[in-house]
C-alpha positions as CSV (number, residue, x, y, z in Angstrom):
1,X,2.8,17.6,-5.1
2,X,3.8,19.7,-8.0
3,X,4.9,17.5,-10.9
4,X,4.1,14.4,-8.9
5,X,2.5,11.6,-11.0
6,X,0.6,8.7,-9.6
7,X,1.4,5.5,-11.4
8,X,-0.1,2.0,-11.5
9,X,2.8,-0.3,-11.9
10,X,0.8,-2.3,-14.3
11,X,0.7,0.7,-16.6
12,X,4.5,1.4,-16.3
13,X,6.1,-2.0,-15.9
14,X,9.5,-0.6,-16.7
15,X,9.5,0.7,-13.1
16,X,9.3,-2.8,-11.6
17,X,12.9,-3.3,-10.6
18,X,13.3,0.2,-9.1
19,X,10.0,-0.2,-7.2
20,X,11.0,-3.6,-5.8
21,X,14.3,-2.2,-4.6
22,X,12.6,0.9,-3.2
23,X,10.0,-1.0,-1.1
24,X,12.7,-3.5,0.1
25,X,14.8,-0.5,1.3
26,X,11.9,1.0,3.2
27,X,10.5,-2.2,4.8
28,X,13.3,-4.8,4.8
29,X,11.1,-7.5,3.2
30,X,13.2,-9.4,0.6
31,X,13.4,-7.6,-2.7
32,X,12.5,-10.9,-4.4
33,X,9.2,-11.0,-2.6
34,X,8.3,-7.6,-3.9
35,X,9.4,-8.5,-7.4
36,X,7.3,-11.7,-7.4
37,X,4.2,-9.8,-6.2
38,X,4.8,-7.0,-8.8
39,X,5.3,-9.6,-11.6
40,X,2.0,-11.1,-10.6
41,X,0.4,-7.7,-10.7
42,X,1.4,-7.4,-14.4
43,X,-0.7,-10.5,-15.3
44,X,-4.0,-8.6,-15.1
45,X,-5.5,-9.9,-11.9
46,X,-7.3,-7.4,-9.6
47,X,-4.9,-8.3,-6.7
48,X,-2.0,-7.7,-6.2
49,X,-1.6,-4.1,-7.4
50,X,1.2,-1.7,-6.8
51,X,1.0,2.1,-6.9
52,X,3.8,4.7,-7.0
53,X,4.0,8.5,-6.6
54,X,6.9,9.6,-8.8
55,X,8.7,12.8,-9.9
56,X,10.5,11.8,-13.0
57,X,12.4,8.6,-12.1
58,X,12.4,9.3,-8.4
59,X,9.9,7.3,-6.3
60,X,8.4,9.6,-3.6
61,X,5.9,7.1,-2.2
62,X,4.0,4.0,-2.8
63,X,1.8,1.2,-1.6
64,X,0.5,-2.2,-2.5
65,X,-2.8,-3.9,-2.5
66,X,-2.4,-7.6,-1.7
67,X,-4.7,-10.4,-0.6
68,X,-3.2,-10.7,2.9
69,X,-0.7,-8.6,4.8
70,X,0.7,-11.3,7.1
71,X,-2.2,-12.0,9.4
72,X,-4.6,-14.9,10.1
73,X,-7.8,-13.0,9.1
74,X,-8.0,-14.3,5.5
75,X,-11.6,-13.0,5.4
76,X,-10.4,-9.4,5.6
77,X,-9.2,-9.0,2.1
78,X,-7.7,-7.2,0.1
79,X,-5.2,-5.4,2.2
80,X,-3.2,-2.2,1.7
81,X,0.4,-2.8,2.5
82,X,3.8,-1.2,2.5
83,X,2.5,2.4,2.7
84,X,5.5,4.8,2.6
85,X,6.2,8.4,1.6
86,X,9.8,9.8,1.6
87,X,10.3,12.1,4.5
88,X,11.0,15.2,2.3
89,X,7.8,14.5,0.4
90,X,5.5,14.2,3.5
91,X,2.6,16.6,4.3
92,X,1.9,17.2,0.6
93,X,-1.1,14.9,0.2
94,X,0.8,12.1,-1.4
95,X,-0.3,9.4,1.1
96,X,-3.9,10.6,0.8
97,X,-3.8,10.4,-2.9
98,X,-2.3,6.9,-2.9
99,X,-4.9,5.7,-0.4
100,X,-7.7,7.0,-2.6
101,X,-7.8,3.9,-4.7
102,X,-10.9,2.7,-6.5
103,X,-11.5,-0.5,-4.5
104,X,-15.0,-0.9,-2.9
105,X,-13.5,-2.2,0.3
106,X,-9.9,-2.3,1.6
107,X,-8.4,-3.5,4.9
108,X,-5.2,-2.3,6.6
109,X,-3.2,-3.7,9.5
110,X,-1.2,-1.0,11.3
111,X,0.0,0.3,14.6
112,X,-0.8,3.9,13.5
113,X,-4.1,5.4,14.7
114,X,-5.1,9.0,13.7
115,X,-3.1,9.0,10.4
116,X,-5.4,6.7,8.5
117,X,-8.6,8.0,10.2
118,X,-7.9,11.3,8.5
119,X,-8.4,9.6,5.2
120,X,-11.7,7.9,6.0
121,X,-10.5,4.6,7.4
122,X,-12.4,3.2,10.3
123,X,-11.0,1.0,13.1
124,X,-12.5,-2.5,12.7
125,X,-10.9,-4.8,15.3
126,X,-7.7,-6.0,16.8
127,X,-5.7,-8.5,14.8
128,X,-2.4,-10.1,15.7
129,X,0.1,-10.1,12.7
130,X,1.9,-13.3,11.9
131,X,4.8,-13.7,14.4
132,X,3.8,-10.7,16.4
133,X,3.5,-10.7,20.2
134,X,0.8,-8.0,20.4
135,X,-2.3,-7.1,18.5
136,X,-2.3,-4.4,15.8
137,X,-5.3,-2.3,14.6
138,X,-7.3,-3.6,11.6
139,X,-8.9,-0.7,9.7
140,X,-11.5,-0.8,6.9
141,X,-12.1,1.7,4.1
142,X,-15.3,1.5,2.1
143,X,-15.5,3.5,-1.1
144,X,-18.4,6.0,-0.9
145,X,-20.5,6.9,-3.8
146,X,-19.7,10.3,-5.3
């Protein structure tokens, strides 16, 4: 993680286009959808928010915090979404640092198991994502007092 900086997109809005393109490349969601969410992030609302791990201009990793990550449980909000770290930057603590956000409670819908548990996330319940044939795992993370 040497020389890696963690950036709130709201604080460096010049990165918006590069970030929208990067997330689109990783997840296949239309770049316009990322751009719209990121533009909304810049308005000062608590959600959505977008976070990046960068070295210079290169994006090493990132994630978003959005109201709902394409599932019917609207009561489980806000959601972490689009978590990704470049393969050559993995196992350096980047995902853990990105996941250590200052929200009191966050939710995450995923098919991964042990990865998020390492960072203090707890399995909550099964939830079927919109358009999915099988349930995924809904996790919760509660910020602990330090």
